[in-house]
N, C-alpha and C positions, 0 to 999 in steps of 0.2 A: 504493500500498500505505498509506503514514504518513498518509494520508486516513483510512481505513478504522479503522488502528490506533486513531487520536486519538478519531475517535468513539466506538469500543468504548470506549477505555480511560473517556472522559467519562461515559457510559452508567452504567459500571460505578462509578464513582468518587463521582457524583451518590446511586448505589444504587438508581435509580429512586423516587425520596420523588414524584415528582408522582403516582405509581399509588397509590390507596388500598388495591388488592386483593392480598392476597398469593397467590392461585391466577392471577393475572395475568402478574405480575413472579415468580415461581417459574420456571417454563419460560424466561422471557426471558433470567433468570440463568443457569441453566444453559447456555441455548443459549450466552451471552455467553462463560460460564467455557469452551466448547468452543470457539469462533472466538477467545479469546484463545491458547487453546492451539496453535490452528494458526498464526496469526499470526507468534507466535514464532519458528518454524521460519526464517521469513523476516528478522526483524528481531529477531535474540535477545538484543542487550545497549542495548537502547530502556527506558531507565528507567520513563517513564509507562506502558508495557504490560507492564513485570515488577511493575509496583504494582497495576495493575489486576487482572491472572491473579492475585494473591496474595490483592486482596480480594473476587474472584468466588468462590473456590475456599473461602475462609473464610465468607463470608455467603451460600453457598448451604450447607455442611456445618451450621453453627449455624444460621441462620435458619429453614431447614426440615426440612434431615435429623436434628439433633440434636432439634430442635421434635418432630418425628412419632415419633421415640424416644423421648422422655416420654413422648408421649401413650399409646403403645402399650403403655408398662408401666406405668402406670396402669390400662390395658383388660385386663393380664395377656398380653399376646401377646408372649412373650419370643422366639420364632422370629425374630418381627420386626423386635423391639430391635435383636438382635446382626447382622442384617443391615444395619440402617440404621446402625448402629456401625460396620458394617465398609466402606459406600460413604463415611460422610463422613471414615472415616481415612486413605483414598485421597487425598482433597481435600485433609486437613491435612497430609499425606506431600507434598502437589505444591507446598502453600504454603510449607512451610519449604525444600523445592529450591528455588524460585522467589527466596525472603528471602535464600538465601546468594550466589544469583548475581548479585543488586540488590548484595550488599554489595562481593561481589567487583570488580563494574565500578568502584566508589569507588577503589579502591586493590588491587593484586596482591598488598599484604600483608597481606592478611585473614586466611587461615589462619594463616599463621606467629603473626598477634597475640591469634585464639585460642588455640592453642596455646600462648602464653605465659604464660596467668593472664588471670584479672580486672584487672589492675593494668595490665596490657599492653594487654590489649583496651580497656580504658576510654580509657588515652592514644591510642590510635589512631582511637575515635571521636571522642573532641576535636579531633583533627587533620585528621578527613576530612567530620565535620558541623560547621559554627560558624556557618550562617546560620538565617535564619529559613523559609526556603524548603527548607533539607535537615530541618526537622523532621517531615515528612512521610512522605519516604521510609524515613527513621529508624524512625518509630513502626509505619508499616507492616511491615518487616523483622520486629521484635519483635514483630508479631501472628503474624506468621508461627508464629515460635518458640513463643512461648504456646499455639496451638491443637495443636500437634503433639505437647502433651502429655497431650490429651483423648483421643485414639483411634487416631491416627498406630500404625503399627508400630514408628516409631523413638520412640515415648513414654518408654519407659524411658530412652532415652538422650540423648532433648531436656530431660528434667528435669537433666538435669546441667547443661544449660547454660541453667537459671534465671535464673543470676546474670548472665551476659551479656545477657539478654534485660534482665532489670531494668535494667541499666544503659543500655541503651539508652532504653530509655523515659522514666528518668530527664532524660536528655541530650534527649529531643524536649520535657521539660516546661519545661527550662532556655531551650530555642529560642524555643518558641512553647506556651505553657501552654495556651490557649484553643482548641490546635489539634484540630475534629471533636467542640467542644462540651466541652473537658474530657476526653477519652478516655484521655489518657494516665495522670492522675488516678485514672482508675475504674481501671483495669488494675492498677495499682500496689495498690489499694483489694482489687480482687481475689486478687490473690499473698497481700496480707496475711489475709485472710481467710478464705483456703482452706487454708493453711498450717496445720497444728494448733500451738497456743502450744507444746508441748512439742519441736516442731525449729524456734521461731523467729518463729510466726506472731503476728502481732500485729492482733485484731481491733478493738480502739480505736483504733489507729492506719489501721488498714484504713476503719471507720467514717467520720474526718474526712476522708480522701481522698474518700471518697465524695461526701461532704455537699459538700467542695470543688467538687467535678465536677459536681454535680446544681447548685449555687447559680452556676455561669455561665451557665447559659442559662436562669435561672430557673425551676430545675425542670419544665423544658418536655420535656428528652429523659428520655423515662419510662424506656427500656432501662437506666439507671444506676440510678434507685429501684427496677428490680426485680432488678437485678445485688445492689444493695444491701439488699435483703430476703432472696433467696436467699443470699448468702454474707454477709455481715455478721450480720444478726439473727441467721442460727440456728448461726454461730459462738458469738455472744455468747449464744443459748438466750433471745432475748428476743420470747417472742411476740407481744406487743402491740406492740414495732416491724415487727413481720413483715406482721400483719395491717394496721396503717396505711398502711405504704409499698403493698401492694397493693390495697389499695382508693384510696389518691390514685391510683394508676394506671388502674383499672378507673374512677372517678368522674370523669375528668380530660375535658377539650373536648378539640376536633381544634386541631393544633397543625401549620399547613402546612410548616413547615421541617423535621417531622421525622415528615411522615403517616404513611408506608408502616413505619418503624422501631417508631413509638409504637402501630403496630396488633400487629404481630407482639411487641409489650411487654404486650399487652393478653393474648391469647392467653395468654401466660406467666403472668402475675399470675392468670388465671382458673384457667388450671390448676395453678397453687400456692394 
C-alpha cells in the first residue's frame, strides 16, 4: 500500500508537468483524487498522502472545474456555471478537511490553538513547523484554507480563518521563500489584491509581492502573471498593466519546468 501511496502522491505533487495537454491530465488528476481518497481509508495519517490529496482536490477544482465555469459564464450558460461551482465547492471542502487533519497530525493541540486566537495559533505554528522541509506541508494546509473561501459550503465560516491561513503562508515563506517558485508570495499577493481597500486590502503591496514571486523563476511561472493581472491590475484599475501581463503570457515560449501549469495559465490569459 505504501508504494502505491507514494507513487500516487509523487504524481500529484509533480502536477503532471511532463504532460502538455490539459485534456489528458484532467481525467488523470480526477482519477488521482479518487484514488487518494480511497488510499486514505488505509493510511489516514500519512502526511505525503494528505498533501497529495489536498493538492489534487485543489488542482482539479481550480485548474479544470473553475476554468470551465469561467468559460461557461462568458458563454452565458449560467446553469452550467452553478453546477460547476457546486462540484468544485465539494472538492475545496475536502481539501479543507484534509488540511485540518494534516495540522492535527503535527500536534494534538491544533484545535485549542485555533480557538485561542491568532497570537496563540502563531506560536503553535512556530513550535511545530521550524525547518525548511516543514514549509511545504504548511503551505499546502494554508492552500486548503484559502480555496475553501471560494465556493465551499464552509466558505463564509472559512473566511473567518483568513488570518490563520495567512500566518501559515507567512511562516512557510520564512522557512523556504522560493518554495514552488514563490507560491507563498503569490498567495499573500492574491489576498492583498482581492480584499477591498476599505477592509484592509493593499493592492500596491500585493503587486510588489506578485512581482517578487514572478522574479524567483525569472517570470517563467506564468500562473503568477495571470494572477497579478486578474487580481492586482483589476484592483488598481490599471488596464495597461492588465493587458501587458496577459500578452506576456500569451506570447511566451515553452518552459519545460512549468509546461502544463503554463498552458492552463495561457488559456486563462486568452479568456481574460
